N, C-alpha and C positions, 0 to 999 in steps of 0.2 A: 628532606622530609622524612619523619619516621615512618618505615614501613609496618603494616599491621602483622605482628606475629601470633594474633590471637592469644595474647596474655602471656605468652611464654618468652621467656628470654632467650634469645639469641645472640650470643658475644659477636660483638661487632655490628651487628644488625639493630639491635634493639636501643633507642637513646638513652642513655642514663643521663636522666633530666637534672639540671641544676636545681629548678623552682617546680612551682606550681599548686594549685589551689587541692585540696584533700576534701571533696565534696561528695555526699552520697543522696540518698533518696530523701534524708531527713530536712535538708535545706531546701532543696526543692519544693516539698511542701510546705515550708513555712513561707517561701516566697510564693507560693500561689495561692495560701490565704490572705495574703495582702493583696495580690491581683485581683481575688475573690471580692474583696472590700472596695477596690477599685480607689485606693487612697496612697498617693505620692510621696508626699513631703512627709517630714520626719514627725511622728504621731505617737502613738502609744508603744509600738513596739522599741522605737526609740528612747523612751523615756524608761522602759525596762531594762534595754540594755545598757543603759547609762548606768542604772542603779545595780544593776548584777556586776558591772566591770567594777564600779566604786568597792563593792563588796568583796570582790575577788580580790582586789590589789589592797585594801584595807587603806583606802583614803576617803575623805567625804564627798569629793567631787570628781564625778569622769563626764567628760563634754565630748561627745561624738564629733568629728571633721569629715570632709570629702576626702581626706590624703593625710599621710604622715607629713609631707610638706606643709599643708594648712595646718596641722597643728602645731609645727614648731614655729611658724610665721604669728602665730595666734599666741602662741606662748611668750615668744620675746617681745611682741608689741604690747601683751599684758602689763610686763614690768615697768613701762611710761620711764625709763631710764632719760637722763637729760641727753639731748643730742652731742655726739662726740665721746658718749662713754665709752671706754675701751672694755670689751669683753673677750676672754680669753675663751680659744677655740683651737683643739687639736687640729695639726695641719693634715693629718690625715682623716679625710671625713666624706661623707655624701654632702653635694653642695647646698643643700636646702638651707642649713643652717646659718651659713656665712652669707647667702642671699637674704635670710630674713634678720640678720644684721644689718647689712647694707641698708634695706629698706628702710630701718627703723633709724637711719643716721648713726648707729655704732660704729664704733671703730675696731674691727677684729685684730686681736692680738695672735700669733699663730705659735704654737708651739709643738714641740717635737712629741713622737709617742714612743711606747716601747714596743719592741720588736717581735715580743712573745705574746702580749696581749693586745696589740693594735689600738691601745688606750693610751688616754693622756700621761705623757712622763710627770708625775707629781712634784719631782724635783726642781723640773723646769718651770713648772706650773708657778710655784711659790714665787721663784726669781723673778718671773716675768709680770709680777704683781706690780702697780704703781699707784700713784694717788690718783689716777683716772680711772682706774680699774673699778667696775661697779658690777661685774656680773661674771661667771663661768660656766661653760659649757662641757658635759661628759658626754664623749661619744661611744656608744658601745657597738663597735664595729662586729659583725657576724654573731652579735649578742654578748660577746663576751665584754667583762668589766674589769674594772681596776680595785684597788683598795678605797671603796666608797667611802668609809668611815674616816680614812685619811683626807680624800678629797673633801669632804663635809667641814672636816677641823681647820682646814688650811683655809677654806674660803669664810669660816665663821670667825675666824682671826682677825681675818681683812675686812668683814663685813661686807663681803659680797653675796648677790642673790645665784643661786644654785640651778641650772636647767640641766635636764637628762634628754639627751636623743637616744631612746631606745627602741627606733624605728625597725633594728632588725631582731630584736630579741624578748619580745613579749612573754612574759613569764618566768624570765630570770630571777634570780632571789641572791641576797648579800647576806651572810649572817643569819640566815633564816626568814627573812623579811623581803618581800618583793622591792625592786630595787628602786620602785616610783615613789617609795614612801620616806627616802632620803632626802629629796629634791622641793624647793618650794614649788617647782611645776616641771611637767616631764611630759614626753610625747611618744606616742607608738603609732606604728602603721599596721593597717589591715590589708596592704595590697596583696594581688595575688600568691606573689612569690614568698611573702611573711609566712611567720608561724600559725596563725589563725586570719582569716581573711574574709571581708566583704567585697571582694572582687578589688574596689579601689575603697579607699577611706583610712582613717585611722582616729585618735583619741588622745585627748589632753586629761591630765591627772594633777588633782592638787588638793591639798588640805586647809588653804588660804580661801575664804569665802569672798574677799575682795578681787583677788586674781580669778577666780572662777566667773563671777559676775562680769568682770571685765570681757574674760573670753566670749562668754554667752554673747553679750552686747554685739562684741566684734564680728564675731560668726553669722549675726543675724543683721545685718546691715548697719550695726551700729545703735539700732533702735533700743528704747528701755526695756527692761523687764517686763512682760506681760503683767497686768495688774487692772484689775475691777475699777480701781481710783486711778483715774487723771493724775499725772506727775507735773504740778505747776512750775511753768518755768515763766519770767516776765515778759518775754517777748513772743508768748503762744497763749493762743486763747485759753481759758479756764477749764473749756471740755474737750480739748485736745486729748485724742485716746494715747494711751503709751506705746502702743504698736506702731503709731507713726510718729514718736518724740523720740529724734535723734539724737543721742548723748554722747556719743563717739564716732570715729569712722572706722566703717566695716565695710564688710562685704557678705555677699551670700556663700559660706563656706561649708554649709551642712550636707551630709550624706542624704539618702534617701530613706524612706519607710522601708524597701526592699532590702535594701542592705543590712538594716538594723536587725530584721528577721532572720538573715541569715548569720549574723553575727551572734546573736545569741545562742543558735545551736552550735556554731563553732566554739564558742566559749565552753561548752559542757565538754569540748573534746580536747581542752587545752593540754590538760597534763598528760594524755594518752600519744598525742602529737609531739609534745615536748620529749616524752620517754623515746620514742622511736629516733627521734633525732639526737638525742644524748648517747644513746647507744652506737649511731652510726659513727658518731663523733669520736667515741673512745675506742671504737674498731679502727678508725685510720689513725689515731693518735697511736696504738700499738703497733700496727702493722707498717706504719711508714717510718717507723722511728728506727727502722733497717738501712734506711736511707738519709740518715742525718748527716752523713758525709755531702750532701748536696741540696737537702731542704732544712730550713728552719721552721719547727713546728709549733703551734699556739702553746702559750702557758695559761694556765688557769688557777688563780687565787684560791687557796684552800677553802676559804670563808663563802667560793662562789659556788653557786648551782644554775647552771647557765642554760637556756633556750635558745639553742643553737641553730642559725639560719643557714650555717655552710661551715664549710672547714678551712680556715685562712693557711695559706704557706708562702711561704717567700723561699725561692729559689736561690742557693748560696753560690752554686758554679753553675757555667754554662749560659746557655740562650733560654729565656723564657718564652719567645715567640716560636723556638723549634719545639720546645716541650709542649706547650698548648696545641700547636698545631697537630703531632703525634697524637696528643688524647683525642682531638676532636676528630682525627682521622680513625679512632676508634670507637666512635661515638660515645664518646665521655665528654659533657657538657661541662665548661668551664667558664669564670669570669675575673677578670682583673679585680683589683679592691678599690673599687669605686674610683673615686677620683686621685686617689695616690695623696702625692704632695699636692695640696690645693693650688698652691701658689705657681705651678707650673702650668695650668688650666688655661689657657687662651681669654677666657671672660674675666681673669683676676688679674689681670698684666699689671693696669694702671690704678687699681684701689687704693685709697687710703687706709693703711693697715702698719701694724708693727709687727716684724719678724724675729721672735727669740730663737737665737743660738742658728745652728748652721742646719738644722732640720734634716740630717743625716738619715735617719730611719724612715722618717716619711718618704723622701727621697728613693733611698733602695725599696720600698714598697711600691712605688709609683714605677719602678724601672723591673722589678723581680717578683712583685706580690700576686697572688692569684689566690681563688676560690674554687676548690671541689666541691659537689653536693654532700649535703647532710639529709635530703629529703627523705620523708616516711616511706615514700615506695620502694626505696632500694634494699632489695634482698641481699640474703649472704652470697648467693651466686654472683650476683651484680657487684657486691665489694671484692669478693675474692677476683673477679675479672680486672677490676681497676689496679689492685696491686699487682696480679700479673703484668700490667701495661708497664706500670712504673719500672718493675724489675726489668722488663725486655729494654725501656728505653735506656736506662743507666746502665743496665750488664752489656750493651751495645754501644756505648761509649756515645 
């Protein structure tokens, strides 16, 4: 447990956090306003937040969910691909997108990633496409992305639907446009550790009205869109209300009104939070380059403007276990890179999938990859301390 140091940084005593919400009195006031109304389910704040998100990202539709995981589940479900359809997924990922594919009876095709970007290897991607392949997912690990224009070009060439898992990097852009705009459907997360937060929560982005309507229906038990006029089906009475007419199979995957109120305040802070994270990233990239003998540092495409969730590193020499134990002993919080190579995780031992190539980079990340923080709360004194700790570890062998 971190000791109270009165806001002063004490090297080795003050915890350098991996993540955490950036919250002020403005969020508390917004939440209190909703509490005073005694209204809990998604309502006015939710509608406004969805409109503001869509306007910010420059898409027609933004749909709130209760998590990034739910967003991905709804995104893949809304595609309504035939059972057994192959869907290309990078082998290094967070497990949610794989779970969403399996729940929908799609067949994952696992493709290796690039060590620098931690994103899908685009050459391997195109090689992996077969006649059964119907869709492809790009996962932006730590917020970083790859050549999105090339990804979309390959997908369009083969008639594939495109899905973006941008749970880590809300606010990222490619060639001046928000990354969500390039895809048929995209998902992000508003978890407390992510760029902006509603505590838990997420959102789906799309320009496709049909996909948006499917998502909204499945997010709300599968019912028809609210309407004053009943939608007539031959198996239902003529006067049956739309809100109790179920046109697809869904669940309650909505957030609550309190979260939407908080999210609206957070959205106004997006560029400030993104800027602080970017400055931290640039500091790590510059200062840690002196240890290039030991560390593989992230690569960023020249067209990319990333909203950094964290700073990904792959250890080239030595024991990750020993390094992370050392950093944690210095009160520097770390994380491994999510699932690493997903096929090594016990939950996926016997799934029906296709594996493209030896997935050597994903396996290397599994064994040697880790994150350090890019959190906005990290100041210059903290960053210099972290660099001193890396120096101490490597210089002492």
